[in-house]
N, C-alpha and C positions, 0 to 999 in steps of 0.2 A: 333462546340457542343457546346453550355450554359454551359451554370456551371452548369446546373440544371444536364445535359444531362451525363456530366461527372463526376457527384458526384453518380449518379444513374448504368453511368456503371462497377466504381468502386465497387460500393460498389454488385452491378455484378460478378465480376473478387473476390470479398471475399468468396463470398455463391458458388461458383462453385469450388477454390479450398478447404471454405470445406468439401463440398459434397466429393470431387477426397483426401480429409482423410479421410471418412466413407467406398472407398472403397478401399481404400491401406491398414483396418488398414487385414485383413483376409491371402489377403499370406502374409502380413507380418510377421506373427503369424505361420501361420501352413508354413515354409518354411522357417526360421530357426526352431522348436519349430523340422520340421521332421527333420533338419538338427542334431541336436541338439541328435533327439536319433535313429540317425541311426549310429550315433560315438561317442556318449559319452562308454567309455566300459564300460561292467557288466550293461548297458540299455536293460531291453525288454521290450517290448510295450502289448507283452503278459501281463508281471503282472504288469510294474508299470504308475504310472502316471505323466505324463509332468510335472506336478505339484514338483516334484522328481528332475529333470531337478537343481533347485535354489539350492541344495544343492555341494558341492565341492569344487574342483581349482574354477570350471569350473561356478559353480554354478551363479557368475552374468550377465553372457549370455540370462539365460532364465529370470530370473530379471528380465535388462533389458526390455525384449522378452515383459512382460508385463507391462511396465509399461509402455515403446510404444506403442503398441500396444492397454492401456491402451488413451493413450490420442489421439492417435487418433483415438481411437472409441467415447471421447468426443469430439473432435473438425465433424467431419461429424450430430453429433449428434443437433449441432449447427447452420450447414448449415441446414440439416432439419429441423428446433424450423424457420428459415426464409424459407421457401420453405414452407410449409405447415402451416404455419399462419394464425389463421383465419378457417381453413378445419377442419374436420373430422378428430381424432386422432394429429388433428398436436399442438397439445400442450401436453397430455402423452409419446405419444411414438414417445420425442425428449426427453424429461422428464428420461424415461426412460431406453434409449439406456444410460444419461449421469450415469444415475445407473450401467448399465452391466458396460461404464469405470472406473467408480472409481470403481466396482469391484475386474479389474483386475490389477488396481493401486493397490490400500491392497494386495491382492494377494498375488506379490510383494515384495511391503516393508516386509510382513513378510512369513518370508521363512516357507515353508509345509515341518516336520518332517521329516527325513531322516525313510529309510527303506523299507523294504524284501529285502534286501540286497544291498541297493542303496544309495548312491555309497559305493560301496568295503569297497575303506579305512578309511569309517570313523563308530562310533559306534552308535551305538543304543538303545539310555539310554532306563534303563525299571519300568521309574518310571509315563509312564506312554504321554496324547498327552503334549506336552510344551508351552506357551503363547503364542508364535509366531504361532506352528503351530495348537496353535485353534483359533486366528484370520486369517491365514489365509483362514481354514474349511465359515470364517463363511464370507468375505468375496468375497470367490469366490461362496457360497451358495446367499451371497446373488444378485451381478454377473447372476449369474446367471436367478436366477431368474427373475426375470427384464429386462434379457433381454427373457425371456420366453412370460413373461408378453404385449414384446413389440413388438415380431410377433404375441400374440393375436389382437391389438387392432390394428396393419393393415388391418391383416386377413378380419377384421371387417369397417374398410376404404373401404380398394379395393370393399369389397361387396356390400360397396353402392357408390363405383360408379360403378357399372355391371362391373368388372373388376376382373373373376367370379377364371379363373385358376388366379392369381398372390394370391386374398384368403385362393385357399384352399394352398397352397402351402404353407404362412403365417402360416395357420391348422398346416397341416400337418407338418411342423419344430416344431413347440412352445410342437407341442401333444409332435413329437418324441423326440426334447431334455427331454420334464421331464420326462419322462418314459427310457431315459437312465440310464439321470443323479440321478436320485427315484433309481435305480437298483445301479450304484455306491453307493449312497451316504449310501443307506445299509451294509453294507458293504461288498458284497461279492466282492470274490479275480478270480471271475474263469475269465480264461480268454475268453470264448466268454461274458461275460459282460466288459472284460476291454476295449474291439475292433469295442465291439459294441458301445460305450461312446466313442471312436477317430472315430471313425462312422459320430461318431452326432454334433458331433467339428466340423468337416471338416463338416460338412450339415450345420450347421448352420451359419458356414462364407461364406459359399455360398452365399447365403442365404443374410447373411447382405453387402455382395458386391455387388449382384442382383440389392436390393431394390437401392441401392442407383447410379448402373446405370442408370435404369430407370426413378428414380428424377434426375438423369442428363441430361439423353436423356429429359426425361420428359419439365424442367427448358430452356434445350437451343431452345427447341423448344419456350419456351416462347418468347423468347428474342427476337429471331430474330422472332414473329408475329409482337412485338412490335417493333424494328428494324426497319422492313421495311418498314409502312404506316407512320414514322418518313424521311427517307430517298424520298420514293416518294412524301413529300411534299415539300421540301429539293425542 
């Protein structure tokens, strides 16, 4: 293997590792979040948003969940940019997913205000939303809308490639998440609304990982196609 081939191989490995970060982000976020939701005293998934877990003595776990997941999303987007560069959606899909990662990190840095009786041992201020609570909402909204836009961009990309099942999957993901987030953002506290949003978050993370798995599969196929002629020529 000459120097150019070695450099190309190292670049391919870095790209694949970045894409694997994108695959990992969803399972990491969901597992850490659900583990807390099911074990933290006083937390009720029918009433409480996952962001409330950032409060209390164990709040650092959810803060870390937001931040680590955000960096994994950003790393995945960097890998996606390398793979899709120069093709349809190759500019805006990665940029928007970076925006989603930034939103997650910001939502971790700026902690949501406690409320609705959680955590049980933390008093709720009567002066309205705090600055941190407002910034948490802003970063969260920014990240969610960036993710929704990314799903639409990728839906358009898949449609252009005649991969209609992936296009429809991405479009449904974006529209479903937009509706569910809009319902929560409206202030509705009904259990149906809260649980529907949990379902939408799970759905969108599955979609996120699935897209990166597809990209990883396609990328590995491309690498093999490039390497096979080289090995035959040798």
